[in-house]
C-alpha positions in Angstrom: 5.1 -6.9 -12.0 8.3 -6.0 -10.1 6.6 -7.1 -6.8 5.7 -10.4 -8.4 9.2 -11.0 -9.7 10.7 -10.2 -6.3 8.1 -12.5 -4.6 8.7 -15.4 -7.0 12.5 -15.1 -6.9 12.3 -15.0 -3.1 10.2 -18.1 -2.9 12.3 -20.0 -5.4 15.6 -19.0 -3.8 14.4 -19.8 -0.3 13.1 -23.3 -1.4 16.4 -23.9 -3.3 18.6 -23.3 -0.2 16.3 -25.3 2.1 16.4 -29.0 1.0 14.1 -30.0 3.9 11.2 -27.9 2.5 8.4 -29.8 0.7 5.5 -28.1 -1.0 3.5 -31.2 -0.2 4.1 -30.8 3.6 5.0 -27.3 4.5 3.6 -23.8 4.4 5.7 -21.2 2.5 6.1 -19.4 5.8 8.1 -22.3 7.2 11.0 -20.9 5.0 11.1 -17.8 7.2 10.2 -19.3 10.6 11.9 -18.0 13.7 15.1 -20.0 14.3 15.4 -21.3 10.7 18.8 -20.8 9.1 18.6 -18.2 6.3 15.0 -17.2 7.3 16.1 -13.6 6.5 16.1 -14.4 2.8 12.4 -15.3 2.8 11.3 -12.6 5.2 13.3 -9.7 3.7 12.1 -10.8 0.2 8.4 -10.6 1.4 9.0 -7.2 3.0 10.5 -5.9 -0.3 7.8 -7.4 -2.5 5.1 -6.0 -0.1 6.7 -2.6 -0.2 6.8 -2.5 -4.0 3.1 -3.8 -4.1 2.2 -1.0 -1.6 3.7 1.6 -3.8 1.8 0.2 -6.8 -1.4 0.3 -4.7 -0.8 4.0 -3.9 -0.4 4.6 -7.6 -3.7 2.7 -8.3 -5.4 4.9 -5.7 -4.1 8.1 -7.2 -5.0 7.1 -10.7 -8.4 5.5 -9.9 -11.3 6.5 -12.1 -14.1 5.6 -9.7 -14.9 5.2 -6.0 -15.1 1.4 -6.5 -11.6 1.4 -8.0 -10.4 3.5 -5.0 -11.9 0.9 -2.7 -10.3 -2.0 -4.6 -6.9 -0.2 -4.6 -7.1 0.6 -0.9 -7.9 -3.0 0.0 -5.0 -4.1 -2.2 -2.9 -1.6 -0.2 -4.0 -3.3 3.0 -3.1 -6.6 1.5 0.4 -5.3 0.6 0.9 -4.1 4.2 -0.1 -7.6 5.4 2.5 -9.1 3.0 5.1 -6.8 4.6 4.0 -8.0 8.0 4.3 -11.6 7.1 8.0 -11.0 6.7 8.2 -8.7 9.7 6.3 -11.2 11.9 7.6 -14.6 10.7 6.1 -18.0 11.6 6.7 -18.5 15.3 5.5 -15.0 16.3 2.0 -14.2 17.6 0.6 -12.2 14.7 1.9 -14.3 11.9 -1.1 -16.5 11.3 -3.4 -13.5 11.4 -1.4 -11.3 8.9 -0.8 -14.3 6.6 -4.5 -15.2 6.5 -5.5 -11.5 5.9 -3.0 -11.1 3.1 -4.6 -13.8 1.1 -8.2 -12.9 2.0 -7.8 -9.1 1.3 -5.9 -9.8 -2.0 -8.8 -12.0 -3.2 -11.3 -9.3 -2.2 -9.3 -6.6 -4.0 -9.2 -8.7 -7.2 -13.0 -9.2 -6.9 -13.6 -5.5 -6.5 -11.2 -4.6 -9.3 -13.3 -6.9 -11.5 -16.5 -5.2 -10.4 -15.0 -1.8 -11.1 -14.0 -2.9 -14.6 -17.6 -4.1 -15.2 -18.9 -0.7 -14.1 -16.5 1.0 -16.6 -17.8 -1.4 -19.3 -14.6 -3.3 -19.7 -16.5 -6.6 -19.7 -13.7 -8.9 -20.6 -11.3 -7.7 -17.9 -14.1 -7.3 -15.3 -15.4 -10.9 -15.9 -11.9 -12.3 -16.0 -10.9 -10.7 -12.6 -14.2 -11.8 -11.0 -13.6 -15.4 -12.2 -10.0 -15.3 -10.9 -11.3 -14.3 -7.5 -14.1 -16.9 -7.4 -11.6 -19.6 -8.6 -9.3 -18.5 -5.8 -11.8 -18.6 -3.0 -13.6 -21.8 -4.2 -10.3 -23.6 -4.9 -8.9 -22.7 -1.5 -12.1 -24.0 0.2 -13.0 -27.0 -1.9 -9.8 -28.6 -3.2 -8.2 -31.0 -0.8 -4.7 -29.4 -0.9 -1.8 -31.5 0.4 -0.4 -28.5 2.4 -0.9 -24.9 3.2 2.1 -24.2 0.9 0.3 -25.7 -2.1 -2.8 -23.5 -1.6 -0.6 -20.5 -1.1 1.2 -21.2 -4.4 -2.2 -21.6 -6.1 -3.3 -18.2 -4.7 0.0 -16.5 -5.8 -0.4 -17.9 -9.3 -3.9 -16.3 -9.4 -2.5 -13.0 -8.1 0.2 -13.2 -10.8 -2.5 -13.6 -13.5 -4.4 -10.7 -12.0 -1.2 -8.5 -12.2 -0.7 -9.4 -15.8 -4.3 -8.6 -16.6 -4.1 -5.3 -14.8 -1.5 -4.2 -17.4 -4.6 -4.0 -19.7 -6.0 -1.2 -17.5 -3.5 1.3 -18.9 
């Protein structure tokens, strides 16, 4: 939840100080692009959010109750590292597109695997909910004609926020 709060605050703050930004035209990464004034706010916020998410991932790995849950947690750790790298390699640097793409893809896969692990543990409601979130994310990203990359990114972040809230049920 702390990583989500840092992420959302970062996005909202970066948008609020950049009047040129339009969710209908821009990618969120435009807020941290090389050469942009105040890009450090967006980039350092993502690094902080990714670091907190990575620590949570390590906790999930150490408290996992099955190999499938370890796999899901490890893929979420990889996703968190990619989030850190989005801030470390902002738009305008070579690996940015790669790390950004893999952040969202690996996060969606982690949510799907968490759902499968909950089904195996007989937590049907949580398992089905997480699988549905992942399917909605992948299908929505592929099939909805989004006005911008930023809009689909916000859609994915909202789904990850729902995942994080539902994961509170795990404990």
